[in-house]
C-alpha positions in Angstrom: 95.3 94.1 75.0 95.9 94.6 71.3 98.5 97.2 70.1 97.7 99.8 67.4 100.0 102.0 65.4 99.2 104.2 62.4 101.1 106.7 60.4 100.4 109.5 57.9 103.1 111.8 56.7 106.0 112.0 54.2 108.2 109.1 55.3 108.1 105.4 54.3 105.4 104.0 56.7 106.7 100.4 56.8 109.7 100.8 59.1 107.7 103.1 61.4 104.9 100.6 61.7 107.2 97.6 62.2 109.2 99.3 64.9 106.0 100.5 66.5 104.6 97.0 66.6 107.8 95.8 68.3 107.4 98.4 71.0 103.7 97.5 71.4 104.1 93.7 71.4 103.8 93.6 75.1 100.1 94.4 74.6 99.4 91.2 72.6 101.4 88.8 70.5 99.1 86.2 69.1 99.5 87.7 65.6 100.5 90.8 63.8 99.8 92.6 60.6 100.1 95.8 58.6 98.2 97.7 55.9 99.9 100.2 53.7 98.3 102.4 51.0 100.3 102.1 47.8 97.8 103.1 45.1 95.7 100.4 46.8 95.7 99.0 50.3 98.1 96.1 50.7 97.6 93.9 53.7 100.2 91.6 55.2 99.5 89.6 58.4 100.8 86.5 60.2 100.1 84.4 63.1 102.7 84.6 65.9 105.0 87.4 67.0 106.0 90.5 65.1 109.2 88.8 64.0 107.0 86.4 61.9 105.5 89.4 60.1 109.0 90.9 59.6 110.3 87.6 58.1 107.1 87.5 55.9 107.4 91.0 54.5 111.1 91.9 54.6 111.8 91.2 50.9 108.5 92.3 49.6 107.1 95.1 51.8 104.9 97.8 50.3 105.9 101.4 49.9 103.7 104.1 51.0 103.4 107.1 53.4 100.0 106.0 54.9 99.6 102.8 56.9 98.7 101.1 60.1 99.8 98.0 62.1 98.3 95.8 64.8 99.6 93.2 67.2 96.8 91.0 68.5 95.6 89.5 71.8 92.8 87.2 70.6 89.2 87.6 71.8 86.9 86.6 68.9 88.4 83.9 66.8 91.5 81.8 67.3 95.0 83.2 66.7 95.7 82.6 63.0 96.5 84.4 59.8 92.9 85.0 58.8 91.8 86.4 62.2 94.8 88.6 62.4 94.3 92.4 61.8 94.1 94.5 59.7 90.7 93.5 58.3 89.3 94.6 55.0 85.8 95.5 53.9 84.0 93.4 51.3 85.3 95.5 48.4 88.8 95.8 49.8 88.4 99.5 49.8 88.5 100.0 53.6 90.9 98.5 56.1 90.6 98.6 59.9 92.5 97.7 63.1 90.8 97.4 66.4 91.4 97.0 70.1 88.4 96.1 72.1 85.2 94.1 71.8 82.0 94.8 69.7 79.4 93.2 71.9 76.5 93.3 69.4 78.6 92.1 66.5 76.6 88.9 65.9 73.4 90.9 65.4 75.1 93.3 63.0 76.8 90.4 61.2 73.5 88.7 60.5 71.9 91.9 59.2 74.9 92.5 56.9 74.7 88.9 55.7 71.1 89.4 54.6 72.4 92.4 52.6 74.9 90.2 50.8 78.1 90.7 52.8 80.4 87.7 53.1 82.9 87.4 55.9 86.4 85.7 55.9 87.2 85.7 59.6 85.6 84.9 63.0 86.3 88.4 64.4 84.0 91.1 65.5 86.3 93.6 63.9 85.6 92.5 60.4 81.9 93.0 61.0 82.6 96.6 62.0 84.6 97.4 58.8 81.8 95.9 56.7 79.3 98.0 58.6 81.3 101.2 57.8 81.5 100.3 54.2 77.8 99.5 54.0 76.9 102.9 55.5 79.5 104.7 53.3 78.1 103.2 50.1 74.5 103.4 50.9 74.6 107.1 52.0 77.5 108.3 49.8 79.5 109.5 52.8 83.2 110.3 53.3 85.2 108.1 55.6 84.9 110.2 58.7 81.1 110.5 58.5 80.7 106.8 57.8 82.9 105.9 60.8 80.9 108.2 63.1 77.6 106.9 61.9 78.7 103.3 62.2 79.9 103.8 65.8 76.4 104.9 66.8 75.2 101.4 65.9 77.7 99.4 68.0 77.8 98.4 71.6 81.1 97.7 73.3 84.7 99.0 73.6 86.9 100.1 70.8 90.0 101.9 69.7 90.0 101.8 65.9 91.9 103.2 63.0 90.4 103.1 59.5 91.8 103.8 56.0 90.1 104.2 52.7 92.1 103.6 49.5 89.8 106.1 47.7 90.8 108.8 50.2 94.6 108.5 50.3 95.2 111.7 52.2 93.2 111.0 55.4 93.1 108.4 58.2 90.4 108.2 60.9 90.7 107.0 64.5 88.1 106.7 67.3 87.9 105.4 70.8 85.6 104.2 73.6 86.9 102.5 76.7 90.1 101.6 74.9 93.1 104.0 74.7 94.1 105.9 71.6 96.8 108.6 71.4 97.4 111.0 68.6 101.0 112.0 68.0 101.8 115.3 66.3 105.1 115.6 64.4 106.5 117.8 61.7 104.2 117.3 58.7 103.3 113.8 60.1 100.9 112.3 62.5 100.7 109.1 64.4 97.9 107.1 66.1 98.8 104.5 68.8 97.5 102.6 71.8 100.1 104.3 73.9 103.1 106.6 73.6 105.8 104.0 73.4 106.0 103.8 69.5 105.6 107.5 69.1 108.2 109.0 71.5 111.2 108.7 69.1 109.3 110.9 66.6 107.5 113.4 68.8 106.7 114.2 72.4 103.5 116.0 71.5 100.3 114.0 71.9 96.5 114.3 72.2 94.7 111.8 74.3 91.3 111.1 72.8 88.3 110.9 75.1 85.5 108.3 75.0 83.3 108.6 71.9 85.7 110.9 70.1 86.7 110.6 66.5 89.8 112.1 65.0 90.1 112.7 61.3 93.7 113.4 60.2 94.3 115.0 56.9 97.6 115.7 55.1 96.0 119.0 54.0 93.8 120.1 56.9 95.6 118.5 59.9 93.6 117.2 62.9 89.9 117.5 63.5 88.4 115.9 66.6 84.7 115.4 66.8 82.3 113.3 68.8 80.5 110.3 67.2 77.5 112.6 66.9 79.7 115.0 64.9 80.1 117.8 67.5 83.4 119.5 67.0 85.8 119.3 70.0 87.3 122.8 70.3 91.1 122.9 70.5 92.0 119.5 71.9 94.7 119.7 74.6 98.2 118.9 73.4 100.4 117.3 76.1 104.2 117.1 76.1 105.5 113.7 77.2 108.3 113.2 79.6 109.7 110.0 78.3 113.0 108.9 76.7 113.6 106.2 74.2 116.1 104.4 76.4 113.3 103.8 78.9 111.9 101.5 76.2 115.2 99.5 75.7 116.5 96.6 77.7 119.8 98.5 78.5 122.0 95.4 78.6 119.6 93.2 80.6 118.5 89.8 79.2 114.8 90.7 79.7 112.7 93.7 80.4 111.4 92.0 83.5 114.9 91.7 85.0 115.7 95.3 84.1 112.5 96.4 85.8 113.3 94.3 89.0 116.6 96.0 89.2 115.1 99.4 88.6 113.1 99.3 91.8 115.5 101.2 94.1 115.3 104.0 91.6 111.6 103.8 90.8 110.7 103.7 94.6 112.9 106.8 95.0 111.1 108.4 92.1 107.7 107.6 93.6 108.8 109.4 96.9 110.6 112.3 95.3 109.0 115.6 96.5 106.6 113.6 98.6 108.8 112.7 101.6 111.8 114.2 103.5 113.5 112.2 106.2 115.7 115.1 107.1 112.9 117.6 107.6 110.5 114.9 108.8 107.4 115.3 106.5 105.4 113.4 104.0 102.8 114.7 101.6 100.9 113.8 98.5 100.1 116.7 96.2 97.1 114.9 94.6 95.7 114.2 98.0 95.8 117.8 99.3 92.5 119.0 97.7 90.6 115.9 99.0 92.6 115.1 102.2 89.9 116.3 104.6 87.1 114.3 102.8 89.3 111.2 102.6 90.5 111.5 106.2 86.9 111.7 107.4 85.5 109.1 105.0 83.0 106.6 106.4 85.0 104.0 104.5 87.5 103.6 101.7 86.9 101.0 98.9 89.9 100.0 96.8 89.1 98.4 93.4 91.8 96.8 91.3 92.7 93.7 89.2 95.6 91.3 89.2 98.8 92.5 90.8 97.2 95.9 91.5 94.6 94.0 93.6 97.5 92.6 95.7 98.9 96.0 96.3 95.3 97.1 97.2 95.3 94.4 99.9 98.5 95.8 101.4 96.9 99.3 101.1 94.0 98.0 103.2 96.4 96.9 106.0 98.3 100.2 105.8 95.3 102.6 105.8 93.4 100.7 108.5 96.4 100.4 110.8 98.0 103.9 110.3 95.0 106.0 109.5 92.2 104.0 111.2 89.8 104.3 108.3 87.7 101.2 107.4 88.9 99.8 104.1 87.3 97.2 101.7 89.2 95.8 98.8 87.3 94.7 95.7 88.0 92.9 92.5 87.0 95.7 90.0 85.4 93.1 87.8 83.0 92.0 90.6 82.5 95.4 92.1 80.9 96.8 89.0 78.4 94.1 88.6 77.0 93.6 92.1 75.2 97.0 92.5 77.4 98.2 95.4 76.0 100.5 98.1 77.9 103.8 97.6 77.4 107.4 98.4 79.1 110.8 99.0 80.6 109.6 102.3 82.6 106.9 100.5 86.0 107.2 98.9 86.8 104.8 96.1 90.5 104.3 95.2 91.1 102.7 91.8 94.6 101.2 91.1 95.9 100.4 87.6 99.4 100.4 86.2 98.2 101.3 82.7 95.3 103.4 83.8 93.3 101.7 81.1 92.2 98.4 82.7 88.6 98.0 81.5 87.1 96.6 84.7 88.9 99.2 86.9 87.9 102.0 84.6 84.2 100.8 84.7 84.4 100.6 88.5 85.6 104.2 88.7 82.8 105.3 86.4 80.2 103.5 88.6 81.6 105.0 91.8 81.6 108.5 90.3 78.0 108.1 89.2 77.0 107.2 92.7 78.5 110.3 94.2 81.6 108.8 95.8 85.0 110.6 95.7 87.1 108.6 93.2 90.9 108.7 93.5 93.2 107.1 91.0 96.6 105.5 91.5 98.1 104.9 88.1 101.5 104.9 86.3 100.7 106.1 82.8 100.4 109.9 82.5 97.3 111.0 80.7 95.6 107.5 80.9 91.8 107.2 81.0 91.6 106.6 84.8 93.9 109.6 85.4 91.5 111.8 83.4 88.2 110.3 84.8 88.9 110.5 88.5 88.4 113.4 90.9 92.0 113.3 91.9 94.9 111.0 92.1 98.6 110.3 92.2 101.1 108.9 89.7 103.6 106.3 90.9 106.2 107.6 88.4 107.8 104.2 87.6 108.3 104.9 83.9 107.2 102.5 81.2 106.8 98.9 82.4 107.3 96.6 79.3 107.5 93.2 81.0 104.0 91.7 81.0 104.4 90.4 84.6 104.4 93.5 86.8 107.2 94.2 89.2 108.2 97.8 89.6 104.6 99.0 89.3 103.7 96.8 92.3 106.3 98.3 94.5 105.5 101.7 93.2 101.8 101.2 94.1 102.7 99.9 97.6 105.1 102.9 98.1 102.3 105.3 97.1 99.8 103.6 99.4 102.3 103.7 102.2 102.7 107.5 101.7 98.9 107.9 101.5 98.4 106.0 104.8 101.1 108.0 106.6 99.7 111.3 105.3 96.1 110.4 106.3 97.1 109.0 109.7 99.0 112.2 110.4 96.1 114.3 109.1 93.4 112.7 111.3 95.6 112.3 114.4 95.8 108.5 114.3 99.6 108.4 114.3 101.6 109.6 117.2 104.3 112.2 116.3 107.1 109.8 117.1 105.7 106.9 115.0 105.0 109.3 112.1 108.6 110.3 112.0 109.8 106.7 112.4 107.7 105.7 109.4 109.1 108.5 107.3 112.7 107.6 108.3 112.2 103.9 107.5 110.4 104.6 104.2 113.3 106.8 103.1 115.7 103.9 103.6 113.7 101.4 101.5 115.4 102.1 98.2 118.8 101.3 99.7 117.5 98.2 101.4 115.9 97.0 98.1 119.4 97.4 96.6 120.7 95.1 99.3 118.1 92.5 98.5 119.2 92.5 94.9 122.6 91.2 96.0 120.9 87.9 96.8 120.3 87.3 93.1 123.1 84.7 92.7 121.8 82.7 95.7 118.3 82.8 94.2 119.6 81.7 90.8 121.0 78.6 92.5 117.7 78.0 94.3 115.8 78.3 91.1 118.0 75.5 89.6 116.8 73.2 92.4 113.0 73.9 91.8 112.7 74.6 88.1 111.0 71.3 87.5 108.4 71.5 90.3 104.7 71.3 89.3 103.2 73.0 92.3 104.2 75.5 94.9 102.6 77.0 98.0 103.3 80.5 99.3 102.4 81.4 102.9 102.4 84.8 104.6 100.7 86.5 107.6 99.5 90.1 108.0 101.2 92.4 105.5 103.0 89.5 103.9 99.8 87.6 103.0 99.3 89.7 99.9 103.0 89.3 99.1 102.4 85.5 99.2 99.6 86.0 96.7 101.8 88.2 94.5 104.7 85.7 94.6 102.4 82.9 93.6 101.0 85.0 90.7 104.4 85.8 89.4 105.4 82.1 89.3 102.2 81.2 87.5 102.4 84.0 85.0 105.9 83.5 83.7 106.9 79.9 84.5 103.5 78.2 84.1 103.9 76.4 87.4 100.7 76.1 89.4 101.1 78.1 92.6 98.8 79.3 95.4 99.2 82.0 98.0 97.5 81.5 101.4 97.4 83.1 104.8 99.8 81.0 106.8 97.1 80.2 109.4 94.8 78.9 106.7 97.2 76.2 105.6 95.7 73.8 108.0 92.2 74.4 106.4 93.0 72.5 103.2 96.3 73.2 101.5 98.2 71.1 104.0 96.7 68.0 102.2 98.9 68.8 99.2 102.2 69.0 101.0 104.8 66.3 100.4 108.5 66.0 99.6 107.7 67.4 96.0 105.9 70.5 97.2 108.1 73.6 97.8 106.5 75.9 100.4 107.7 79.5 100.3 107.2 81.1 103.7 107.5 84.9 104.1 108.7 85.0 107.7 109.8 88.5 108.3 106.9 89.4 110.7 107.9 90.4 114.2 104.3 90.0 115.3 103.1 86.3 115.3 106.7 85.2 114.8 106.2 82.1 117.0 103.1 81.1 115.0 105.1 81.4 111.7 107.7 79.1 113.2 104.9 76.6 114.1 103.6 76.8 110.5 107.0 75.9 109.2 107.3 73.0 111.6 103.9 71.7 110.4 105.2 71.8 106.8 108.4 70.0 107.8 106.4 67.3 109.6 104.8 66.5 106.2 108.2 66.3 104.4 107.6 69.6 102.7 110.5 71.7 101.4 110.6 75.1 103.1 112.1 78.2 101.4 111.9 81.0 104.0 112.2 84.8 103.5 113.6 86.0 106.8 114.8 89.3 108.2 118.5 89.8 108.8 119.6 88.5 112.2 117.1 85.7 112.2 118.5 82.5 113.8 115.5 80.3 114.7 113.9 79.9 111.3 117.3 79.4 109.7 117.7 76.3 111.8 114.5 74.6 110.6 114.0 75.8 107.0 115.6 74.0 104.1 116.7 77.3 102.4 116.7 80.9 103.6 116.8 84.2 101.8 117.8 87.0 104.1 116.5 90.6 103.6 117.2 93.7 105.6 115.0 94.4 108.6 112.4 97.2 108.6 109.2 98.1 110.4 106.4 95.7 109.7 104.1 98.0 107.5 107.0 98.4 105.1 108.1 94.7 104.8 106.2 94.0 101.6 108.5 96.4 99.7 111.4 94.1 100.6 109.9 90.7 100.9 108.5 90.7 97.4 111.9 91.2 95.7 113.2 87.7 96.2 109.9 86.3 95.0 110.2 88.3 91.8 113.7 87.1 91.2 112.9 83.5 92.0 110.0 83.5 89.5 112.2 85.1 86.9 115.1 82.6 87.2 112.8 79.6 87.3 111.1 80.8 84.1 114.4 81.4 82.3 115.6 77.9 83.3 112.4 76.4 82.0 112.9 78.2 78.7 109.7 80.3 79.0 109.2 83.6 77.3 109.6 85.8 80.4 108.6 89.2 78.9 105.7 87.8 76.8 104.2 84.9 78.7 101.6 82.8 76.8 98.0 84.0 76.8 98.7 87.2 78.7 98.8 90.9 77.7 100.1 93.9 79.6 97.0 96.0 79.7 93.6 94.3 79.9 91.4 96.7 78.1 88.5 94.3 77.4 86.2 92.5 79.8 
């Protein structure tokens, strides 16, 4: 959700904050604002994207070496100048930025109103800064103590940064269920939602844990405490393995297109050190410690949201077929609220690109409380899920800036493929010959993805034909059913065209009523099993004058004869087809969105990391 950046040091804060907000804009882009201490706190904020803020401040920006910035994804209060962050206290002495939701803000707001506080915005965040000021003034506390005490009164999720114009040499941050990273430079410090705005200045970071408060002083450096004021002894400093060029478009028109084209490399990176086709082995380091328990689990539950949920569905097919372990896939948001039956014989795998998805993190916490083994599959090193779980594996895709996930999806599916192969080999479910066949085929996937990318020009032409459609139907069977869901989601996310994904056999149970000459039907038809049934599904669509776009394996002749358009991909064994069949759907969504004039990297109403419920 919202993006946070703060700076205290010796440099001019303004360019650091602005550039930081530009790198964080994928987290939210309803409005943006900065606050800089220049004898007094000066706040500038504007509805819209960061560029609006730049245009607003470029000729009149404040000077100062202490400041903070925020890019917003709106929760409480509509996107406008007033509701934009930073928010000030009643006296103007304090300023705050916030990512999260204060659930009991209405109760606190009413109590503060009775004490004479007046509010300018509709946000929960403004209530919090008023509460901090009220406690600070009433009890004559310094900023850090006032923040800690205020946070004991609130319910909800937060990553906050607070400044006090009467204390120009300190800045205070805190987190609970929303990420906050401390960057350590030479005589300077940073606070941010993630490492992307920090990496050009330092690779040394501290990841705050839940209910921790950091007080950063020009004089005394960093002190980390809990909200109950217990000192955290020697917080761990991590060194990031990230380069600034990973955060640039590198000549591509959009981050999404760059990330689609990165997939041969990112899939290879995910497999590096985990698979050798030459020597004929597959392994997952993170799995080793827990492999016996997982291989002998009564069941595996996979919890995720959005695109990660689609990869989880593929994981269900993979693990059940290759490792013969029962798997259930849950929306994390539902799983956490339905009092699930869990115990020590269960394994819960949580999947999240960011490692910060609020519902998925809460699902992991619930599973851990109930005694299940919790295993994380994430992309972002040092993220909350990575630190909470008993074990896990990184997908090693590098920063994904485009809001619509692409390379993270194929990274997750690659990781789950490896997991299923390793578990199947461990528990004897895979024959030795099939085990080695899977390894050999998986090793070839990056090159085959590269071959799929050569269809880009054909897909561009196809997009031109369907850019003005209002509805689309995606059909798939078996492993390709979740791919149909993912293809439909991509089209919805970035082109704003209504699309649905369905199991192909379910088409006759309702969606067929929608099919006419204006309804494109995208059929993922690479399955060797149930091939004849897929052909029948296509014929049923054609009988209703539907327009069929088919994704087929190379060498297919029958479907090419009956479909209106075909996109050919290299053949592989069925469990691995999603890694290839999803690529044309990503490209098709991208090109349709571009032709419709949509903001591909920052689609309306969305944010990259959903850190609130």
